[in-house]
C-alpha positions in Angstrom: 20.9 17.2 -5.8 20.6 14.0 -3.7 21.7 16.1 -0.6 19.0 18.8 -0.9 16.4 16.1 -1.7 17.3 13.9 1.2 17.1 16.9 3.7 13.9 18.5 2.1 12.3 14.3 2.4 14.1 13.8 5.9 12.7 16.9 7.5 9.2 16.4 5.8 9.2 12.9 7.0 10.6 13.2 10.2 8.2 16.3 11.2 5.0 14.1 10.7 6.4 10.5 12.0 8.9 9.3 13.8 12.8 9.8 13.4 13.7 6.2 11.3 11.6 7.6 8.6 14.7 9.0 7.9 17.0 6.1 6.9 14.3 5.1 4.5 14.3 8.2 2.6 18.2 8.2 2.8 17.9 4.2 1.4 15.4 5.4 -1.2 17.3 7.9 -2.8 20.3 6.1 -2.4 19.0 3.0 -4.2 17.6 5.4 -7.0 20.4 8.4 -7.6 23.7 6.8 -6.4 26.4 6.5 -8.4 29.1 4.9 -6.1 28.9 3.7 -2.2 31.3 6.3 -0.8 29.0 9.2 -2.3 25.8 7.2 -1.2 27.3 7.0 2.4 28.9 10.5 1.9 26.3 12.4 0.6 23.8 10.6 3.0 26.0 11.3 6.2 26.1 15.3 5.4 22.5 15.6 4.8 21.9 14.2 7.4 24.4 15.6 10.0 23.6 19.0 8.1 19.7 18.7 9.1 20.0 17.0 12.4 22.5 19.6 13.4 20.5 22.4 12.2 17.6 20.8 14.0 19.0 20.7 17.5 20.4 24.3 17.3 16.4 25.0 16.3 15.7 23.2 19.3 18.1 24.7 21.7 17.1 28.2 20.4 13.4 27.9 20.6 13.7 26.6 24.1 17.0 29.2 25.4 18.9 26.1 26.2 16.7 24.5 28.5 15.8 21.0 27.3 19.4 21.0 26.1 20.9 21.2 29.2 18.3 18.6 30.7 19.2 16.0 28.2 22.9 16.8 28.4 22.4 16.1 32.3 20.5 12.8 31.7 23.2 11.2 29.9 26.5 13.1 31.6 27.5 14.8 29.0 29.6 17.5 30.5 28.2 20.5 28.3 26.0 21.1 24.8 28.3 20.9 22.4 29.3 17.4 22.7 25.7 16.6 22.7 25.0 18.4 19.4 28.6 16.6 18.1 26.3 13.9 19.5 23.4 14.0 17.8 25.4 14.8 14.9 28.0 12.0 14.3 24.8 9.5 15.4 22.5 10.7 13.0 25.4 10.9 10.3 26.0 7.0 10.2 22.7 5.7 10.4 21.9 8.2 7.4 25.4 7.1 6.0 24.9 2.7 6.3 21.5 3.6 5.0 22.4 5.2 1.6 24.8 2.2 1.4 22.3 -0.2 1.5 20.2 1.4 -0.9 23.3 1.5 -3.0 24.0 -2.2 -2.2 20.4 -3.4 -3.1 20.8 -1.4 -6.4 23.7 -3.1 -7.2 22.0 -6.7 -6.2 19.4 -6.1 -8.2 20.9 -5.0 -11.4 21.5 -7.3 -14.3 24.8 -8.5 -14.7 27.6 -7.2 -17.0 29.0 -10.5 -17.5 26.2 -12.2 -19.1 
């Protein structure tokens, strides 16, 4: 459920705003719904990796590979596959840490079980 919500809300947020709205979405949803820190990281990582890979492939298809090759050339990446991998991993790591932060913030504000 959180996986799908992250994909949908991040896609909407990034369509109308900057890329950094995605970690805010991950933070908020993992604050609200995550049951463990491992789940928060993995779900956020997987959802944003899927989203950003899909968006990168869509842009590659729409521009017939022109923009992908220009960006790969700009960063001196030998081929487009490595660019797609880099985009996927970087987006996933940012989202994963945002999800972890959301879980830990909720844990910090939760009432102590030892009182």
